[in-house]
mmCIF file as gemmi writes it, N, C-alpha and C atoms, coordinates in Angstrom:
data_model
loop_
_atom_site.group_PDB
_atom_site.id
_atom_site.type_symbol
_atom_site.label_atom_id
_atom_site.label_alt_id
_atom_site.label_comp_id
_atom_site.label_asym_id
_atom_site.label_entity_id
_atom_site.label_seq_id
_atom_site.pdbx_PDB_ins_code
_atom_site.Cartn_x
_atom_site.Cartn_y
_atom_site.Cartn_z
_atom_site.occupancy
_atom_site.B_iso_or_equiv
_atom_site.pdbx_formal_charge
_atom_site.auth_seq_id
_atom_site.auth_asym_id
_atom_site.pdbx_PDB_model_num
ATOM 1 N N . MET Axp A 1 ? 11.952 -13.929 -5.946 1 0 ? 1 A 1
ATOM 2 C CA . MET Axp A 1 ? 11.661 -12.65 -6.574 1 0 ? 1 A 1
ATOM 3 C C . MET Axp A 1 ? 11.935 -11.518 -5.587 1 0 ? 1 A 1
ATOM 4 N N . ASN Axp A 2 ? 12.277 -10.378 -6.106 1 0 ? 2 A 1
ATOM 5 C CA . ASN Axp A 2 ? 12.6 -9.2 -5.331 1 0 ? 2 A 1
ATOM 6 C C . ASN Axp A 2 ? 11.357 -8.705 -4.573 1 0 ? 2 A 1
ATOM 7 N N . LEU Axp A 3 ? 11.48 -8.55 -3.253 1 0 ? 3 A 1
ATOM 8 C CA . LEU Axp A 3 ? 10.35 -8.132 -2.424 1 0 ? 3 A 1
ATOM 9 C C . LEU Axp A 3 ? 9.782 -6.787 -2.871 1 0 ? 3 A 1
ATOM 10 N N . GLU Axp A 4 ? 10.644 -5.864 -3.223 1 0 ? 4 A 1
ATOM 11 C CA . GLU Axp A 4 ? 10.17 -4.544 -3.628 1 0 ? 4 A 1
ATOM 12 C C . GLU Axp A 4 ? 9.305 -4.63 -4.896 1 0 ? 4 A 1
ATOM 13 N N . LEU Axp A 5 ? 9.685 -5.494 -5.827 1 0 ? 5 A 1
ATOM 14 C CA . LEU Axp A 5 ? 8.888 -5.673 -7.046 1 0 ? 5 A 1
ATOM 15 C C . LEU Axp A 5 ? 7.546 -6.317 -6.744 1 0 ? 5 A 1
ATOM 16 N N . VAL Axp A 6 ? 7.55 -7.314 -5.871 1 0 ? 6 A 1
ATOM 17 C CA . VAL Axp A 6 ? 6.301 -7.983 -5.481 1 0 ? 6 A 1
ATOM 18 C C . VAL Axp A 6 ? 5.367 -6.987 -4.808 1 0 ? 6 A 1
ATOM 19 N N . LEU Axp A 7 ? 5.898 -6.212 -3.89 1 0 ? 7 A 1
ATOM 20 C CA . LEU Axp A 7 ? 5.087 -5.219 -3.192 1 0 ? 7 A 1
ATOM 21 C C . LEU Axp A 7 ? 4.58 -4.155 -4.151 1 0 ? 7 A 1
ATOM 22 N N . GLY Axp A 8 ? 5.409 -3.729 -5.086 1 0 ? 8 A 1
ATOM 23 C CA . GLY Axp A 8 ? 4.979 -2.757 -6.08 1 0 ? 8 A 1
ATOM 24 C C . GLY Axp A 8 ? 3.802 -3.268 -6.887 1 0 ? 8 A 1
ATOM 25 N N . ASP Axp A 9 ? 3.869 -4.552 -7.276 1 0 ? 9 A 1
ATOM 26 C CA . ASP Axp A 9 ? 2.757 -5.17 -8.006 1 0 ? 9 A 1
ATOM 27 C C . ASP Axp A 9 ? 1.494 -5.208 -7.155 1 0 ? 9 A 1
ATOM 28 N N . LEU Axp A 10 ? 1.65 -5.509 -5.871 1 0 ? 10 A 1
ATOM 29 C CA . LEU Axp A 10 ? 0.486 -5.553 -4.975 1 0 ? 10 A 1
ATOM 30 C C . LEU Axp A 10 ? -0.137 -4.166 -4.81 1 0 ? 10 A 1
ATOM 31 N N . PHE Axp A 11 ? 0.693 -3.149 -4.715 1 0 ? 11 A 1
ATOM 32 C CA . PHE Axp A 11 ? 0.147 -1.794 -4.59 1 0 ? 11 A 1
ATOM 33 C C . PHE Axp A 11 ? -0.527 -1.349 -5.884 1 0 ? 11 A 1
ATOM 34 N N . GLU Axp A 12 ? 0.018 -1.747 -7.019 1 0 ? 12 A 1
ATOM 35 C CA . GLU Axp A 12 ? -0.658 -1.465 -8.3 1 0 ? 12 A 1
ATOM 36 C C . GLU Axp A 12 ? -2.031 -2.133 -8.316 1 0 ? 12 A 1
ATOM 37 N N . GLU Axp A 13 ? -2.059 -3.4 -7.895 1 0 ? 13 A 1
ATOM 38 C CA . GLU Axp A 13 ? -3.311 -4.173 -7.878 1 0 ? 13 A 1
ATOM 39 C C . GLU Axp A 13 ? -4.356 -3.53 -6.981 1 0 ? 13 A 1
ATOM 40 N N . VAL Axp A 14 ? -3.96 -3.146 -5.782 1 0 ? 14 A 1
ATOM 41 C CA . VAL Axp A 14 ? -4.931 -2.566 -4.853 1 0 ? 14 A 1
ATOM 42 C C . VAL Axp A 14 ? -5.407 -1.207 -5.341 1 0 ? 14 A 1
ATOM 43 N N . GLY Axp A 15 ? -4.513 -0.444 -5.945 1 0 ? 15 A 1
ATOM 44 C CA . GLY Axp A 15 ? -4.925 0.853 -6.477 1 0 ? 15 A 1
ATOM 45 C C . GLY Axp A 15 ? -5.983 0.714 -7.561 1 0 ? 15 A 1
ATOM 46 N N . GLU Axp A 16 ? -5.772 -0.248 -8.441 1 0 ? 16 A 1
ATOM 47 C CA . GLU Axp A 16 ? -6.746 -0.505 -9.508 1 0 ? 16 A 1
ATOM 48 C C . GLU Axp A 16 ? -8.063 -1.03 -8.94 1 0 ? 16 A 1
ATOM 49 N N . ALA Axp A 17 ? -7.977 -1.948 -7.985 1 0 ? 17 A 1
ATOM 50 C CA . ALA Axp A 17 ? -9.189 -2.52 -7.38 1 0 ? 17 A 1
ATOM 51 C C . ALA Axp A 17 ? -9.983 -1.449 -6.638 1 0 ? 17 A 1
ATOM 52 N N . HIS Axp A 18 ? -9.278 -0.582 -5.918 1 0 ? 18 A 1
ATOM 53 C CA . HIS Axp A 18 ? -9.944 0.476 -5.173 1 0 ? 18 A 1
ATOM 54 C C . HIS Axp A 18 ? -10.628 1.449 -6.123 1 0 ? 18 A 1
ATOM 55 N N . HIS Axp A 19 ? -9.931 1.824 -7.181 1 0 ? 19 A 1
ATOM 56 C CA . HIS Axp A 19 ? -10.531 2.75 -8.132 1 0 ? 19 A 1
ATOM 57 C C . HIS Axp A 19 ? -11.786 2.141 -8.764 1 0 ? 19 A 1
ATOM 58 N N . ALA Axp A 20 ? -11.718 0.849 -9.09 1 0 ? 20 A 1
ATOM 59 C CA . ALA Axp A 20 ? -12.886 0.17 -9.668 1 0 ? 20 A 1
ATOM 60 C C . ALA Axp A 20 ? -14.038 0.127 -8.669 1 0 ? 20 A 1
ATOM 61 N N . ALA Axp A 21 ? -13.73 -0.111 -7.405 1 0 ? 21 A 1
ATOM 62 C CA . ALA Axp A 21 ? -14.771 -0.199 -6.379 1 0 ? 21 A 1
ATOM 63 C C . ALA Axp A 21 ? -15.425 1.161 -6.126 1 0 ? 21 A 1
ATOM 64 N N . PHE Axp A 22 ? -14.676 2.23 -6.361 1 0 ? 22 A 1
ATOM 65 C CA . PHE Axp A 22 ? -15.184 3.576 -6.102 1 0 ? 22 A 1
ATOM 66 C C . PHE Axp A 22 ? -15.29 4.385 -7.388 1 0 ? 22 A 1
ATOM 67 N N . ILE Axp A 23 ? -15.57 3.702 -8.495 1 0 ? 23 A 1
ATOM 68 C CA . ILE Axp A 23 ? -15.615 4.35 -9.809 1 0 ? 23 A 1
ATOM 69 C C . ILE Axp A 23 ? -16.636 5.485 -9.858 1 0 ? 23 A 1
ATOM 70 N N . LYS Axp A 24 ? -17.765 5.302 -9.225 1 0 ? 24 A 1
ATOM 71 C CA . LYS Axp A 24 ? -18.794 6.351 -9.273 1 0 ? 24 A 1
ATOM 72 C C . LYS Axp A 24 ? -18.332 7.626 -8.578 1 0 ? 24 A 1
ATOM 73 N N . ASP Axp A 25 ? -17.354 7.496 -7.676 1 0 ? 25 A 1
ATOM 74 C CA . ASP Axp A 25 ? -16.798 8.654 -6.964 1 0 ? 25 A 1
ATOM 75 C C . ASP Axp A 25 ? -15.419 9.024 -7.506 1 0 ? 25 A 1
ATOM 76 N N . ASP Axp A 26 ? -15.065 8.466 -8.682 1 0 ? 26 A 1
ATOM 77 C CA . ASP Axp A 26 ? -13.748 8.682 -9.293 1 0 ? 26 A 1
ATOM 78 C C . ASP Axp A 26 ? -12.622 8.288 -8.335 1 0 ? 26 A 1
ATOM 79 N N . GLY Axp A 27 ? -12.839 7.222 -7.575 1 0 ? 27 A 1
ATOM 80 C CA . GLY Axp A 27 ? -11.822 6.712 -6.662 1 0 ? 27 A 1
ATOM 81 C C . GLY Axp A 27 ? -11.749 7.43 -5.33 1 0 ? 27 A 1
ATOM 82 N N . ALA Axp A 28 ? -12.562 8.434 -5.12 1 0 ? 28 A 1
ATOM 83 C CA . ALA Axp A 28 ? -12.508 9.2 -3.87 1 0 ? 28 A 1
ATOM 84 C C . ALA Axp A 28 ? -13.031 8.373 -2.701 1 0 ? 28 A 1
ATOM 85 N N . ASP Axp A 29 ? -12.241 8.291 -1.657 1 0 ? 29 A 1
ATOM 86 C CA . ASP Axp A 29 ? -12.604 7.538 -0.458 1 0 ? 29 A 1
ATOM 87 C C . ASP Axp A 29 ? -11.74 8.035 0.694 1 0 ? 29 A 1
ATOM 88 N N . PRO Axp A 30 ? -12.303 8.801 1.619 1 0 ? 30 A 1
ATOM 89 C CA . PRO Axp A 30 ? -11.497 9.329 2.723 1 0 ? 30 A 1
ATOM 90 C C . PRO Axp A 30 ? -10.922 8.238 3.636 1 0 ? 30 A 1
ATOM 91 N N . GLU Axp A 31 ? -11.485 7.049 3.589 1 0 ? 31 A 1
ATOM 92 C CA . GLU Axp A 31 ? -11.002 5.947 4.427 1 0 ? 31 A 1
ATOM 93 C C . GLU Axp A 31 ? -10.193 4.929 3.62 1 0 ? 31 A 1
ATOM 94 N N . TRP Axp A 32 ? -9.581 5.394 2.538 1 0 ? 32 A 1
ATOM 95 C CA . TRP Axp A 32 ? -8.87 4.484 1.644 1 0 ? 32 A 1
ATOM 96 C C . TRP Axp A 32 ? -7.798 3.638 2.327 1 0 ? 32 A 1
ATOM 97 N N . PRO Axp A 33 ? -7.054 4.132 3.331 1 0 ? 33 A 1
ATOM 98 C CA . PRO Axp A 33 ? -6.046 3.26 3.941 1 0 ? 33 A 1
ATOM 99 C C . PRO Axp A 33 ? -6.647 2.002 4.577 1 0 ? 33 A 1
ATOM 100 N N . ILE Axp A 34 ? -7.849 2.128 5.12 1 0 ? 34 A 1
ATOM 101 C CA . ILE Axp A 34 ? -8.52 0.96 5.711 1 0 ? 34 A 1
ATOM 102 C C . ILE Axp A 34 ? -8.906 -0.016 4.616 1 0 ? 34 A 1
ATOM 103 N N . TRP Axp A 35 ? -9.45 0.491 3.52 1 0 ? 35 A 1
ATOM 104 C CA . TRP Axp A 35 ? -9.845 -0.357 2.397 1 0 ? 35 A 1
ATOM 105 C C . TRP Axp A 35 ? -8.619 -1.074 1.846 1 0 ? 35 A 1
ATOM 106 N N . TYR Axp A 36 ? -7.538 -0.326 1.654 1 0 ? 36 A 1
ATOM 107 C CA . TYR Axp A 36 ? -6.303 -0.929 1.147 1 0 ? 36 A 1
ATOM 108 C C . TYR Axp A 36 ? -5.808 -2.031 2.081 1 0 ? 36 A 1
ATOM 109 N N . ALA Axp A 37 ? -5.795 -1.766 3.371 1 0 ? 37 A 1
ATOM 110 C CA . ALA Axp A 37 ? -5.297 -2.747 4.337 1 0 ? 37 A 1
ATOM 111 C C . ALA Axp A 37 ? -6.141 -4.012 4.328 1 0 ? 37 A 1
ATOM 112 N N . GLU Axp A 38 ? -7.449 -3.861 4.254 1 0 ? 38 A 1
ATOM 113 C CA . GLU Axp A 38 ? -8.317 -5.042 4.203 1 0 ? 38 A 1
ATOM 114 C C . GLU Axp A 38 ? -8.038 -5.867 2.956 1 0 ? 38 A 1
ATOM 115 N N . TYR Axp A 39 ? -7.835 -5.218 1.842 1 0 ? 39 A 1
ATOM 116 C CA . TYR Axp A 39 ? -7.58 -5.894 0.579 1 0 ? 39 A 1
ATOM 117 C C . TYR Axp A 39 ? -6.208 -6.577 0.587 1 0 ? 39 A 1
ATOM 118 N N . LEU Axp A 40 ? -5.221 -5.911 1.147 1 0 ? 40 A 1
ATOM 119 C CA . LEU Axp A 40 ? -3.831 -6.366 1.05 1 0 ? 40 A 1
ATOM 120 C C . LEU Axp A 40 ? -3.324 -7.256 2.172 1 0 ? 40 A 1
ATOM 121 N N . LEU Axp A 41 ? -3.995 -7.292 3.287 1 0 ? 41 A 1
ATOM 122 C CA . LEU Axp A 41 ? -3.423 -7.892 4.497 1 0 ? 41 A 1
ATOM 123 C C . LEU Axp A 41 ? -2.818 -9.27 4.271 1 0 ? 41 A 1
ATOM 124 N N . GLY Axp A 42 ? -3.589 -10.215 3.77 1 0 ? 42 A 1
ATOM 125 C CA . GLY Axp A 42 ? -3.069 -11.566 3.562 1 0 ? 42 A 1
ATOM 126 C C . GLY Axp A 42 ? -1.948 -11.603 2.544 1 0 ? 42 A 1
ATOM 127 N N . LYS Axp A 43 ? -2.077 -10.834 1.483 1 0 ? 43 A 1
ATOM 128 C CA . LYS Axp A 43 ? -1.08 -10.819 0.414 1 0 ? 43 A 1
ATOM 129 C C . LYS Axp A 43 ? 0.236 -10.212 0.89 1 0 ? 43 A 1
ATOM 130 N N . ILE Axp A 44 ? 0.147 -9.127 1.653 1 0 ? 44 A 1
ATOM 131 C CA . ILE Axp A 44 ? 1.356 -8.487 2.199 1 0 ? 44 A 1
ATOM 132 C C . ILE Axp A 44 ? 2.042 -9.415 3.188 1 0 ? 44 A 1
ATOM 133 N N . ASN Axp A 45 ? 1.264 -10.024 4.091 1 0 ? 45 A 1
ATOM 134 C CA . ASN Axp A 45 ? 1.86 -10.928 5.062 1 0 ? 45 A 1
ATOM 135 C C . ASN Axp A 45 ? 2.537 -12.103 4.371 1 0 ? 45 A 1
ATOM 136 N N . GLU Axp A 46 ? 1.923 -12.628 3.332 1 0 ? 46 A 1
ATOM 137 C CA . GLU Axp A 46 ? 2.53 -13.744 2.597 1 0 ? 46 A 1
ATOM 138 C C . GLU Axp A 46 ? 3.821 -13.298 1.907 1 0 ? 46 A 1
ATOM 139 N N . ALA Axp A 47 ? 3.777 -12.162 1.256 1 0 ? 47 A 1
ATOM 140 C CA . ALA Axp A 47 ? 4.948 -11.671 0.525 1 0 ? 47 A 1
ATOM 141 C C . ALA Axp A 47 ? 6.118 -11.366 1.459 1 0 ? 47 A 1
ATOM 142 N N . MET Axp A 48 ? 5.827 -10.806 2.618 1 0 ? 48 A 1
ATOM 143 C CA . MET Axp A 48 ? 6.88 -10.384 3.541 1 0 ? 48 A 1
ATOM 144 C C . MET Axp A 48 ? 7.186 -11.422 4.61 1 0 ? 48 A 1
ATOM 145 N N . GLY Axp A 49 ? 6.386 -12.475 4.681 1 0 ? 49 A 1
ATOM 146 C CA . GLY Axp A 49 ? 6.584 -13.444 5.752 1 0 ? 49 A 1
ATOM 147 C C . GLY Axp A 49 ? 6.325 -12.817 7.106 1 0 ? 49 A 1
ATOM 148 N N . SER Axp A 50 ? 5.35 -11.921 7.155 1 0 ? 50 A 1
ATOM 149 C CA . SER Axp A 50 ? 5.056 -11.184 8.383 1 0 ? 50 A 1
ATOM 150 C C . SER Axp A 50 ? 3.697 -11.602 8.95 1 0 ? 50 A 1
ATOM 151 N N . THR Axp A 51 ? 3.385 -11.05 10.089 1 0 ? 51 A 1
ATOM 152 C CA . THR Axp A 51 ? 2.093 -11.298 10.738 1 0 ? 51 A 1
ATOM 153 C C . THR Axp A 51 ? 1.463 -9.97 11.151 1 0 ? 51 A 1
ATOM 154 N N . LEU Axp A 52 ? 1.506 -9.014 10.23 1 0 ? 52 A 1
ATOM 155 C CA . LEU Axp A 52 ? 0.917 -7.708 10.519 1 0 ? 52 A 1
ATOM 156 C C . LEU Axp A 52 ? -0.581 -7.845 10.774 1 0 ? 52 A 1
ATOM 157 N N . THR Axp A 53 ? -1.085 -7.031 11.659 1 0 ? 53 A 1
ATOM 158 C CA . THR Axp A 53 ? -2.527 -6.927 11.845 1 0 ? 53 A 1
ATOM 159 C C . THR Axp A 53 ? -3.044 -5.868 10.878 1 0 ? 53 A 1
ATOM 160 N N . LYS Axp A 54 ? -4.351 -5.81 10.704 1 0 ? 54 A 1
ATOM 161 C CA . LYS Axp A 54 ? -4.927 -4.781 9.837 1 0 ? 54 A 1
ATOM 162 C C . LYS Axp A 54 ? -4.567 -3.395 10.362 1 0 ? 54 A 1
ATOM 163 N N . SER Axp A 55 ? -4.634 -3.198 11.666 1 0 ? 55 A 1
ATOM 164 C CA . SER Axp A 55 ? -4.295 -1.894 12.25 1 0 ? 55 A 1
ATOM 165 C C . SER Axp A 55 ? -2.857 -1.504 11.963 1 0 ? 55 A 1
ATOM 166 N N . GLU Axp A 56 ? -1.948 -2.443 12.078 1 0 ? 56 A 1
ATOM 167 C CA . GLU Axp A 56 ? -0.542 -2.158 11.788 1 0 ? 56 A 1
ATOM 168 C C . GLU Axp A 56 ? -0.354 -1.791 10.317 1 0 ? 56 A 1
ATOM 169 N N . LEU Axp A 57 ? -1.044 -2.507 9.441 1 0 ? 57 A 1
ATOM 170 C CA . LEU Axp A 57 ? -0.921 -2.222 8.019 1 0 ? 57 A 1
ATOM 171 C C . LEU Axp A 57 ? -1.525 -0.86 7.671 1 0 ? 57 A 1
ATOM 172 N N . VAL Axp A 58 ? -2.646 -0.517 8.27 1 0 ? 58 A 1
ATOM 173 C CA . VAL Axp A 58 ? -3.222 0.819 8.069 1 0 ? 58 A 1
ATOM 174 C C . VAL Axp A 58 ? -2.199 1.875 8.486 1 0 ? 58 A 1
ATOM 175 N N . TYR Axp A 59 ? -1.587 1.693 9.635 1 0 ? 59 A 1
ATOM 176 C CA . TYR Axp A 59 ? -0.572 2.626 10.131 1 0 ? 59 A 1
ATOM 177 C C . TYR Axp A 59 ? 0.587 2.758 9.142 1 0 ? 59 A 1
ATOM 178 N N . LEU Axp A 60 ? 1.065 1.628 8.632 1 0 ? 60 A 1
ATOM 179 C CA . LEU Axp A 60 ? 2.184 1.658 7.692 1 0 ? 60 A 1
ATOM 180 C C . LEU Axp A 60 ? 1.81 2.346 6.382 1 0 ? 60 A 1
ATOM 181 N N . ILE Axp A 61 ? 0.597 2.107 5.904 1 0 ? 61 A 1
ATOM 182 C CA . ILE Axp A 61 ? 0.145 2.751 4.671 1 0 ? 61 A 1
ATOM 183 C C . ILE Axp A 61 ? 0.058 4.262 4.867 1 0 ? 61 A 1
ATOM 184 N N . ILE Axp A 62 ? -0.505 4.685 5.978 1 0 ? 62 A 1
ATOM 185 C CA . ILE Axp A 62 ? -0.594 6.123 6.271 1 0 ? 62 A 1
ATOM 186 C C . ILE Axp A 62 ? 0.805 6.715 6.435 1 0 ? 62 A 1
ATOM 187 N N . SER Axp A 63 ? 1.681 5.992 7.107 1 0 ? 63 A 1
ATOM 188 C CA . SER Axp A 63 ? 3.059 6.471 7.288 1 0 ? 63 A 1
ATOM 189 C C . SER Axp A 63 ? 3.77 6.614 5.95 1 0 ? 63 A 1
ATOM 190 N N . ALA Axp A 64 ? 3.589 5.635 5.072 1 0 ? 64 A 1
ATOM 191 C CA . ALA Axp A 64 ? 4.213 5.701 3.749 1 0 ? 64 A 1
ATOM 192 C C . ALA Axp A 64 ? 3.701 6.906 2.974 1 0 ? 64 A 1
ATOM 193 N N . GLU Axp A 65 ? 2.398 7.134 3.017 1 0 ? 65 A 1
ATOM 194 C CA . GLU Axp A 65 ? 1.829 8.275 2.291 1 0 ? 65 A 1
ATOM 195 C C . GLU Axp A 65 ? 2.303 9.597 2.872 1 0 ? 65 A 1
ATOM 196 N N . ASN Axp A 66 ? 2.358 9.711 4.186 1 0 ? 66 A 1
ATOM 197 C CA . ASN Axp A 66 ? 2.834 10.947 4.812 1 0 ? 66 A 1
ATOM 198 C C . ASN Axp A 66 ? 4.29 11.211 4.453 1 0 ? 66 A 1
ATOM 199 N N . GLU Axp A 67 ? 5.11 10.17 4.469 1 0 ? 67 A 1
ATOM 200 C CA . GLU Axp A 67 ? 6.521 10.325 4.123 1 0 ? 67 A 1
ATOM 201 C C . GLU Axp A 67 ? 6.672 10.677 2.642 1 0 ? 67 A 1
ATOM 202 N N . ARG Axp A 68 ? 5.887 10.041 1.788 1 0 ? 68 A 1
ATOM 203 C CA . ARG Axp A 68 ? 5.96 10.314 0.35 1 0 ? 68 A 1
ATOM 204 C C . ARG Axp A 68 ? 5.594 11.769 0.049 1 0 ? 68 A 1
ATOM 205 N N . THR Axp A 69 ? 4.499 12.242 0.639 1 0 ? 69 A 1
ATOM 206 C CA . THR Axp A 69 ? 4.075 13.613 0.349 1 0 ? 69 A 1
ATOM 207 C C . THR Axp A 69 ? 5.049 14.647 0.91 1 0 ? 69 A 1
ATOM 208 N N . THR Axp A 70 ? 5.776 14.28 1.949 1 0 ? 70 A 1
ATOM 209 C CA . THR Axp A 70 ? 6.759 15.193 2.538 1 0 ? 70 A 1
ATOM 210 C C . THR Axp A 70 ? 8.105 15.136 1.813 1 0 ? 70 A 1
ATOM 211 N N . LEU Axp A 71 ? 8.601 13.929 1.576 1 0 ? 71 A 1
ATOM 212 C CA . LEU Axp A 71 ? 9.959 13.773 1.044 1 0 ? 71 A 1
ATOM 213 C C . LEU Axp A 71 ? 10.043 13.616 -0.467 1 0 ? 71 A 1
ATOM 214 N N . ALA Axp A 72 ? 8.989 13.094 -1.069 1 0 ? 72 A 1
ATOM 215 C CA . ALA Axp A 72 ? 9.045 12.809 -2.508 1 0 ? 72 A 1
ATOM 216 C C . ALA Axp A 72 ? 7.678 13.006 -3.153 1 0 ? 72 A 1
ATOM 217 N N . PRO Axp A 73 ? 7.141 14.22 -3.098 1 0 ? 73 A 1
ATOM 218 C CA . PRO Axp A 73 ? 5.775 14.442 -3.559 1 0 ? 73 A 1
ATOM 219 C C . PRO Axp A 73 ? 5.517 14.101 -5.022 1 0 ? 73 A 1
ATOM 220 N N . GLY Axp A 74 ? 6.521 14.117 -5.875 1 0 ? 74 A 1
ATOM 221 C CA . GLY Axp A 74 ? 6.32 13.79 -7.281 1 0 ? 74 A 1
ATOM 222 C C . GLY Axp A 74 ? 6.574 12.34 -7.617 1 0 ? 74 A 1
ATOM 223 N N . SER Axp A 75 ? 6.853 11.538 -6.61 1 0 ? 75 A 1
ATOM 224 C CA . SER Axp A 75 ? 7.212 10.139 -6.86 1 0 ? 75 A 1
ATOM 225 C C . SER Axp A 75 ? 6.002 9.293 -7.225 1 0 ? 75 A 1
ATOM 226 N N . VAL Axp A 76 ? 6.27 8.162 -7.827 1 0 ? 76 A 1
ATOM 227 C CA . VAL Axp A 76 ? 5.227 7.185 -8.129 1 0 ? 76 A 1
ATOM 228 C C . VAL Axp A 76 ? 4.884 6.493 -6.813 1 0 ? 76 A 1
ATOM 229 N N . TRP Axp A 77 ? 3.638 6.633 -6.385 1 0 ? 77 A 1
ATOM 230 C CA . TRP Axp A 77 ? 3.274 6.163 -5.046 1 0 ? 77 A 1
ATOM 231 C C . TRP Axp A 77 ? 3.498 4.667 -4.881 1 0 ? 77 A 1
ATOM 232 N N . THR Axp A 78 ? 3.198 3.869 -5.902 1 0 ? 78 A 1
ATOM 233 C CA . THR Axp A 78 ? 3.344 2.413 -5.764 1 0 ? 78 A 1
ATOM 234 C C . THR Axp A 78 ? 4.793 2.03 -5.518 1 0 ? 78 A 1
ATOM 235 N N . GLU Axp A 79 ? 5.705 2.687 -6.217 1 0 ? 79 A 1
ATOM 236 C CA . GLU Axp A 79 ? 7.134 2.406 -6.032 1 0 ? 79 A 1
ATOM 237 C C . GLU Axp A 79 ? 7.61 2.885 -4.668 1 0 ? 79 A 1
ATOM 238 N N . PHE Axp A 80 ? 7.137 4.053 -4.258 1 0 ? 80 A 1
ATOM 239 C CA . PHE Axp A 80 ? 7.537 4.59 -2.957 1 0 ? 80 A 1
ATOM 240 C C . PHE Axp A 80 ? 7.055 3.675 -1.832 1 0 ? 80 A 1
ATOM 241 N N . TYR Axp A 81 ? 5.779 3.279 -1.879 1 0 ? 81 A 1
ATOM 242 C CA . TYR Axp A 81 ? 5.233 2.409 -0.838 1 0 ? 81 A 1
ATOM 243 C C . TYR Axp A 81 ? 5.982 1.081 -0.798 1 0 ? 81 A 1
ATOM 244 N N . ALA Axp A 82 ? 6.274 0.517 -1.967 1 0 ? 82 A 1
ATOM 245 C CA . ALA Axp A 82 ? 6.988 -0.766 -2.02 1 0 ? 82 A 1
ATOM 246 C C . ALA Axp A 82 ? 8.362 -0.643 -1.38 1 0 ? 82 A 1
ATOM 247 N N . ARG Axp A 83 ? 9.086 0.412 -1.705 1 0 ? 83 A 1
ATOM 248 C CA . ARG Axp A 83 ? 10.408 0.625 -1.116 1 0 ? 83 A 1
ATOM 249 C C . ARG Axp A 83 ? 10.291 0.862 0.391 1 0 ? 83 A 1
ATOM 250 N N . PHE Axp A 84 ? 9.316 1.669 0.789 1 0 ? 84 A 1
ATOM 251 C CA . PHE Axp A 84 ? 9.069 1.955 2.207 1 0 ? 84 A 1
ATOM 252 C C . PHE Axp A 84 ? 8.88 0.652 2.995 1 0 ? 84 A 1
ATOM 253 N N . MET Axp A 85 ? 8.035 -0.228 2.468 1 0 ? 85 A 1
ATOM 254 C CA . MET Axp A 85 ? 7.752 -1.493 3.166 1 0 ? 85 A 1
ATOM 255 C C . MET Axp A 85 ? 8.946 -2.442 3.11 1 0 ? 85 A 1
ATOM 256 N N . ALA Axp A 86 ? 9.577 -2.558 1.957 1 0 ? 86 A 1
ATOM 257 C CA . ALA Axp A 86 ? 10.705 -3.48 1.805 1 0 ? 86 A 1
ATOM 258 C C . ALA Axp A 86 ? 11.874 -3.083 2.694 1 0 ? 86 A 1
ATOM 259 N N . GLU Axp A 87 ? 12.127 -1.801 2.812 1 0 ? 87 A 1
ATOM 260 C CA . GLU Axp A 87 ? 13.231 -1.345 3.675 1 0 ? 87 A 1
ATOM 261 C C . GLU Axp A 87 ? 13.003 -1.702 5.135 1 0 ? 87 A 1
ATOM 262 N N . ARG Axp A 88 ? 11.769 -1.8 5.533 1 0 ? 88 A 1
ATOM 263 C CA . ARG Axp A 88 ? 11.464 -2.086 6.929 1 0 ? 88 A 1
ATOM 264 C C . ARG Axp A 88 ? 11.307 -3.576 7.223 1 0 ? 88 A 1
ATOM 265 N N . TYR Axp A 89 ? 11.081 -4.378 6.19 1 0 ? 89 A 1
ATOM 266 C CA . TYR Axp A 89 ? 10.777 -5.793 6.424 1 0 ? 89 A 1
ATOM 267 C C . TYR Axp A 89 ? 11.626 -6.774 5.648 1 0 ? 89 A 1
ATOM 268 N N . SER Axp A 90 ? 12.728 -6.327 5.052 1 0 ? 90 A 1
ATOM 269 C CA . SER Axp A 90 ? 13.564 -7.305 4.346 1 0 ? 90 A 1
ATOM 270 C C . SER Axp A 90 ? 14.908 -7.447 5.012 1 0 ? 90 A 1
């Protein structure tokens, strides 16, 4: 299966899980990259055949978001993050 599609599905999953976990705050969480990394670490490493640490994944998630807001602010974040990760690890 296409890595970008797998990663896109994983980002959709984590977004939904995070929103459910923070429903009382309408998904608001200033430390969301850490939460995402904890949720995704094993799944991302399996999908990419990588050995990222949680810290590395937090960095990549923050980097993807910073690049998205700068270069493609209207883009679908899940697709942007998936492409960002796939371009670096495929």
